[in-house]
N, C-alpha and C positions, 0 to 999 in steps of 0.2 A: 941343867936338872941333875941332882946327887941321888943316887938310891943308895942306902946304906946297906951294906952287905949283909943279907940274911932277913931282911925286912922286905916286906911288899910295899909297892907304892900304891896308895891310896889314891883313885882317881874318882872323883864326882862327877857324874854326868846327867844335866837335865834333857830330856829328851821326847820325842814325839814318835819319831819314824827308827829309832835306836841306831843310826848310822855310825856316831861316834863310839857309840857301846860296841857294835859288832867290832868296829876297829880294835876298841881295848881288847876285847876277847881274842881275836886272831894274833895281837901282840902276845897275849900272855900265852897263846899256845905255841908261839915262837920262840918262849922263853923269858919274855919280860915278868920280873916278879911283881903282879899287882893284884889288888883287889879293886872290883869296882863297884860303885854306889852309885845306883840310878834314881832319878826323881821325874815324874811325870806330872800332869795334872789330874782333873777330875774325869779325864777319856782314859779308861782305866785297861786298856787291852794289854797294854805292856805290863802294868802292874800285876794282870791277871797270870801272863806267861812267867814273869820271874817268881812270883811268890804263890803262886796256885799251881804251877805246870800246866797251864791251859792256853792253848794256841786259839784265838777267835780272833775275827775282823768284822768290821762292819757295826751295825747299831748305831743308835742316836750317838751324833757328836757334838757335845756341848761347848758352846763358845764362852772362853774364858780370856783372862788379860794375858796368860801365855799362849797367843795364837798359833804359835809355832809348833805348839803340842796338841793343838786341835785335830786330831788324826784319828780314824777310825780304822786306818789300814796301816799298821806299823810294818811296812814291807823289808825292812832289813831283820827282821825275826826269821823270815826265811834262810837267810845267810849264817844265822845264829844255829838255826837246825843243823843244817848242812856243815858248819865246822864243828859241832859238837858231837853229831853221829858218824865221826869218823869220814864225813866226804861222802855218804851214803846218800848217792842221788834219789833212789827209789823210794827209802823210808822218807826223806825229805818231800819229795812228789805227794806221797801219800798222805802225808799230815797234812799238806798245804790245801790239797783237793778237798779232803774230807772238812777242814775248819772254812773252807772258802764255799762250801755249797750254800750256803745262805748267810743272812745276816744274824741269824741265832744259832746256827751250828758252832762246835768247838770241839777240838782235838786234844786229848789228853796226853802230853808230853811223855814217852816211854823213861822210866826210871831211871835208866841208866844215863839217858841224857840231861834230865833236870839234876842229876848228881852231879854230874860234870859241871853244870853251870853254876852250882852251888858253892863248886870251891872256886871260881873265880868272882860271881857275882854276890857281894856281901849282903845287899838287900836293895829291894826298890820299893820308895815310897812315894804314894800316891799324895800330892800336896792340894788342899783345900783351897777352893777360890778366894774365900778370905784371908788365908796367911799370903796368898800371891800378892793380894792389895795390900796386906800390912807390910810386907817385905817393900814393896814398891815404893811405900809412904816412907817406911825408915831411911833407905837409902837416898832418896831424895833430901830427907830432915838432916842427915848425918853428911852427905857428900855432895848434896846439891847435883846430883846425878840420877837421869831418869831411865829405870830400866823396863823392858818391854813397852806395853801399849804402844 
């Protein structure tokens, strides 16, 4: 992989539990110049975290053709909070406890943490199911390769 000096490496990660995303964020904190773009399906707890600054878990999980993303508890968000809070165990614990009280609980991420996240994560996009199906179909038609399902 070649990284041009002075330019960020754009990394696109489809995700459900944000494992690869948390790894990319950790790499960025270690000095790798990158900009992270995350996509998820209609199970939008990940999208709410990155785009709205809300930490929530649970709720109904929709079945989609991108079933690896059919997750109501994106457990790696805890790691991201820990990394971005300067490894503050107490703050991370408090946010996690509040957000996991019930399937309707959500915690607002402190502005200092969400600002740090925004410096690394360019955007999180929630992909509708019909777009997933059209992408699967297009990939098959163009490459005779079946993705997902």
